[in-house]
C-alpha positions as CSV (number, residue, x, y, z in Angstrom):
1,M,0.0,0.0,0.0
2,K,1.1,3.5,-0.8
3,K,0.1,6.9,0.5
4,I,-0.9,9.1,-2.4
5,L,-1.3,12.8,-2.2
6,I,-3.5,14.4,-4.8
7,T,-2.8,18.1,-5.2
8,G,-5.5,20.4,-6.5
9,A,-8.0,17.8,-5.3
10,T,-11.1,20.0,-5.5
11,G,-10.4,21.3,-9.0
12,N,-11.8,19.7,-12.2
13,I,-8.9,17.3,-12.7
14,G,-8.1,16.5,-9.1
15,F,-11.8,15.8,-8.3
16,E,-12.0,13.3,-11.1
17,V,-8.7,11.6,-10.1
18,V,-10.0,11.2,-6.5
19,R,-13.3,9.9,-7.8
20,F,-11.8,7.3,-10.1
21,L,-9.3,6.2,-7.5
22,F,-12.2,5.2,-5.2
23,K,-14.2,3.9,-8.2
24,T,-11.4,1.4,-9.0
25,N,-11.3,0.3,-5.3
26,S,-7.7,1.4,-4.8
27,Q,-6.1,-0.2,-1.8
28,N,-3.8,2.8,-1.4
29,T,-4.4,5.6,1.1
30,I,-5.7,8.6,-0.8
31,I,-5.0,12.1,0.6
32,A,-6.7,15.2,-0.8
33,G,-4.3,18.1,-0.7
34,V,-6.5,21.2,-0.5
35,R,-6.5,24.8,0.7
36,S,-9.7,24.4,2.8
37,V,-10.2,21.0,4.4
38,E,-13.7,21.9,5.6
39,K,-14.9,22.8,2.0
40,A,-13.3,19.7,0.7
41,K,-15.1,17.5,3.2
42,K,-18.4,18.9,2.0
43,L,-17.4,18.2,-1.6
44,F,-16.2,14.6,-0.9
45,G,-18.6,13.8,1.9
46,R,-19.6,10.5,0.3
47,L,-16.0,9.2,0.3
48,P,-15.6,8.5,4.1
49,N,-12.1,6.8,3.6
50,L,-10.6,9.9,2.0
51,E,-8.0,11.6,4.1
52,Y,-7.2,15.3,3.9
53,A,-4.1,17.6,4.1
54,N,-3.9,21.3,4.1
55,F,-1.9,22.2,1.0
56,D,-1.5,25.5,-0.8
57,F,0.8,26.0,-3.8
58,E,1.3,29.6,-2.8
59,N,2.0,28.9,0.9
60,P,5.3,26.9,1.4
61,E,4.5,26.6,5.1
62,T,1.9,24.0,4.2
63,F,4.4,21.8,2.3
64,D,6.2,20.1,5.1
65,K,3.2,18.5,6.9
66,A,1.3,17.7,3.7
67,L,4.2,15.9,2.2
68,T,5.2,13.9,5.3
69,D,5.2,10.1,4.7
70,I,3.9,10.4,1.2
71,D,5.0,7.7,-1.3
72,L,3.5,9.0,-4.5
73,L,2.4,12.5,-5.6
74,F,-0.1,13.6,-8.2
75,L,1.1,17.1,-9.2
76,L,-0.7,19.7,-11.4
77,R,-0.2,23.4,-12.1
78,P,-3.0,25.7,-10.9
79,P,-4.0,27.8,-14.0
80,H,-3.1,31.1,-12.5
81,I,0.5,30.1,-11.5
82,S,3.0,31.0,-14.2
83,D,6.1,31.9,-12.2
84,I,7.5,28.3,-12.0
85,N,10.8,29.2,-10.2
86,K,8.9,31.1,-7.5
87,F,6.3,28.4,-6.7
88,F,7.4,25.0,-8.1
89,K,11.2,25.0,-7.5
90,P,10.8,25.3,-3.7
91,L,7.9,22.7,-3.8
92,L,10.0,20.2,-5.7
93,A,13.0,20.8,-3.4
94,K,10.7,20.0,-0.4
95,I,9.4,16.9,-2.2
96,K,13.0,15.7,-2.7
97,E,13.8,16.6,0.9
98,K,10.9,14.5,2.2
99,G,12.1,11.4,0.4
100,I,9.3,11.3,-2.2
101,H,10.6,9.8,-5.4
102,Q,7.5,9.2,-7.5
103,V,5.5,11.9,-9.2
104,V,2.7,11.9,-11.8
105,F,2.6,15.3,-13.3
106,L,-0.3,16.6,-15.3
107,S,1.4,18.3,-18.2
108,V,0.0,19.3,-21.6
109,Q,0.3,17.9,-25.1
110,G,3.3,19.5,-26.9
111,A,5.1,20.5,-23.7
112,E,8.3,19.0,-24.9
113,K,8.3,21.3,-28.0
114,S,7.5,24.7,-26.3
115,S,10.1,25.9,-23.8
116,I,8.1,29.0,-22.9
117,I,5.0,27.3,-21.5
118,P,5.0,26.6,-17.7
119,H,4.5,22.8,-18.1
120,H,7.8,22.5,-20.0
121,K,9.6,24.2,-17.2
122,I,8.0,22.0,-14.5
123,E,8.9,18.8,-16.5
124,K,12.5,20.1,-16.7
125,L,12.6,20.7,-12.9
126,I,11.2,17.3,-12.1
127,R,14.0,15.7,-14.2
128,E,16.6,18.0,-12.6
129,F,15.5,16.9,-9.1
130,E,16.0,13.3,-10.4
131,L,12.5,12.1,-9.5
132,E,10.8,9.1,-11.0
133,Y,8.0,10.5,-13.0
134,I,5.1,10.0,-15.4
135,F,4.4,13.1,-17.5
136,L,0.7,12.8,-18.6
137,R,0.3,15.1,-21.5
138,P,-3.4,15.5,-22.3
139,S,-4.8,17.6,-25.2
140,Y,-7.2,20.5,-24.9
141,F,-9.9,20.0,-22.2
142,M,-13.5,19.9,-23.3
143,Q,-14.3,21.4,-19.8
144,N,-12.6,24.6,-20.8
145,L,-16.0,25.3,-22.5
146,T,-17.7,25.0,-19.1
147,T,-15.1,26.7,-16.9
148,T,-12.6,29.2,-18.3
149,L,-14.6,30.1,-21.3
150,L,-18.1,29.8,-19.8
151,E,-18.5,33.4,-18.6
152,D,-18.1,34.8,-22.1
153,I,-20.4,32.1,-23.4
154,Q,-23.2,32.7,-20.9
155,K,-22.9,36.5,-20.8
156,K,-21.8,37.5,-24.3
157,R,-22.8,34.4,-26.2
158,K,-19.2,34.3,-27.5
159,I,-16.0,32.3,-27.3
160,I,-13.3,35.0,-27.3
161,L,-9.8,33.7,-28.1
162,P,-6.8,34.4,-30.4
163,A,-7.0,30.9,-31.8
164,G,-7.8,31.5,-35.4
165,K,-8.3,28.3,-37.3
166,A,-5.8,26.4,-35.2
167,L,-6.8,22.8,-34.6
168,F,-7.1,21.5,-31.0
169,N,-7.6,17.9,-30.0
170,W,-10.4,17.6,-27.5
171,I,-10.3,15.4,-24.4
172,D,-12.9,15.0,-21.6
173,V,-11.5,15.7,-18.1
174,E,-13.3,12.5,-16.9
175,N,-11.1,10.5,-19.3
176,I,-8.1,12.2,-17.9
177,G,-9.1,11.5,-14.3
178,E,-9.7,7.8,-15.1
179,T,-6.4,7.5,-16.9
180,T,-4.5,9.2,-14.1
181,A,-6.1,6.9,-11.4
182,L,-5.0,3.9,-13.4
183,L,-1.4,5.3,-13.8
184,L,-1.2,6.1,-10.0
185,G,-2.2,2.5,-9.3
186,N,0.4,1.1,-11.7
187,F,3.2,3.6,-11.5
188,E,6.1,1.1,-11.9
189,S,5.0,-0.1,-15.3
190,N,4.9,3.4,-16.7
191,K,7.6,5.3,-14.8
192,N,9.9,7.8,-16.6
193,Q,7.5,8.0,-19.6
194,A,5.8,10.9,-21.2
195,I,2.3,9.8,-22.2
196,E,0.1,11.7,-24.6
197,L,-3.6,11.4,-23.9
198,T,-6.1,12.6,-26.5
199,G,-9.5,12.2,-27.9
200,Y,-10.0,11.2,-31.5
201,E,-11.2,14.7,-32.8
202,N,-9.1,17.6,-34.0
203,R,-11.4,20.6,-34.4
204,N,-10.9,24.4,-34.5
205,F,-13.1,26.8,-32.6
206,Y,-15.3,27.7,-35.6
207,E,-16.1,24.0,-35.9
208,V,-16.7,23.6,-32.2
209,T,-19.0,26.6,-32.2
210,D,-21.0,25.1,-35.0
211,A,-21.2,21.8,-33.1
212,I,-22.5,23.5,-30.0
213,N,-25.1,25.5,-32.0
214,R,-26.5,22.3,-33.5
215,I,-27.3,21.1,-30.0
216,I,-28.3,24.2,-28.0
217,E,-31.1,26.7,-28.6
218,N,-29.3,29.9,-27.7
219,P,-26.6,30.2,-30.3
220,I,-23.0,31.5,-29.7
221,H,-20.3,32.6,-32.1
222,F,-16.5,32.5,-32.1
223,D,-14.8,35.9,-31.8
224,N,-11.3,35.4,-33.2
225,T,-9.4,38.3,-31.7
226,N,-5.7,39.2,-31.8
227,P,-3.5,38.6,-28.8
228,F,-3.2,42.3,-27.9
229,R,-7.0,42.8,-27.9
230,F,-7.5,39.6,-26.0
231,Y,-5.0,40.8,-23.3
232,Q,-6.8,44.2,-23.1
233,I,-10.3,42.5,-22.8
234,K,-9.2,40.1,-20.0
235,K,-7.2,42.7,-18.2
236,R,-10.3,45.0,-18.0
237,E,-12.3,42.1,-16.7
238,G,-9.7,41.6,-13.9
239,M,-8.1,38.3,-15.0
240,D,-4.7,37.7,-13.5
241,K,-1.8,38.8,-15.9
242,G,-0.1,35.4,-15.6
243,M,-3.3,33.6,-16.5
244,I,-3.9,35.9,-19.6
245,L,-0.4,35.2,-20.9
246,V,-0.8,31.5,-20.4
247,M,-4.1,31.6,-22.3
248,I,-2.5,33.5,-25.1
249,M,0.4,31.0,-25.4
250,L,-2.0,28.0,-25.3
251,H,-4.3,29.4,-27.9
252,F,-2.2,31.6,-30.2
253,L,0.9,29.4,-30.6
254,P,-1.0,26.4,-32.1
255,R,-1.8,28.6,-35.1
256,F,1.8,28.1,-36.2
257,Q,2.1,24.4,-35.3
258,K,1.2,21.1,-36.9
259,P,-2.2,19.6,-36.1
260,P,-2.1,17.7,-32.7
261,R,-1.1,14.1,-32.8
262,I,-3.9,11.6,-31.9
263,S,-3.1,8.9,-29.4
264,N,-5.1,5.8,-28.6
265,F,-3.6,5.5,-25.1
266,Y,-7.0,6.0,-23.4
267,E,-8.5,3.1,-25.3
268,E,-5.5,1.0,-24.6
269,I,-5.6,1.5,-20.9
270,T,-9.3,1.4,-20.4
271,G,-10.7,-0.6,-23.3
272,K,-13.2,2.2,-24.0
273,K,-13.4,5.0,-26.6
274,P,-12.8,8.5,-25.3
275,T,-15.8,10.9,-25.0
276,T,-16.7,12.6,-28.2
277,L,-17.2,16.3,-28.4
278,N,-20.9,15.9,-29.3
279,E,-21.4,13.6,-26.2
280,F,-19.8,16.3,-24.0
281,I,-22.0,19.1,-25.5
282,V,-25.1,17.1,-25.0
283,R,-24.1,16.3,-21.4
284,E,-23.3,20.0,-20.7
285,R,-26.0,21.6,-22.9
286,E,-27.8,23.3,-19.9
287,K,-24.7,25.3,-19.0
288,L,-23.9,26.2,-22.6
289,N,-27.5,27.2,-23.3
290,N,-27.9,29.4,-20.2
């Protein structure tokens, strides 16, 4: 048995990782690393065997206790954190100090090719600290439509991004959570690998908007803006500067890259097809139609 700490446990990905770890009847001890234990207990109330640790990426004072006696760590990057040396270097130093050798890091597809994105820098640090790792590199989250992009969709009936006709591969966060749970349960067989996780559809935002409009009643449209205007819009709305820059990198740079590779890893590890974009839109139509 291992003690596994799940960072970002109440977020979209972390929640699904915890859920699937219990769904697969993991014999390991699962610990949710969260900023508010009380809020997390309300969220995970139906999982009585889940343990909790106070953990905050922006508060190094929480690191020591949360990382004590941990065998395996699921690590992700909170979307608003872009200064990797400030936040992740001391965290990884503490991980090494506490004798944790195994890390599953939620990276992003293409991280190995783009040295300016935060995920690339974190992968490099993990290697420099000589940790055993699995870099899980999923493609573009379908749930971005119902989280990061949802306010514009609901209030403006727009998707506003500097993405042009760039193709993105679309993956369901539920598929990521399930895959991560399986990798955490079988770390040794996959260690020191970088694994791409994708769906089977490459679509640009014009195509995605059309797909949404075929299913919902209150149509939306894609506003293909330039990076400078996007920065101004989001700065006026109060979005964190680091978050704006990361969004520009993740949406603008693919315009100059080849279409995303498609991987069948999800089907190989689960025996199931990944969620289709249409299935996701139908599932989330109430939010998108609001």
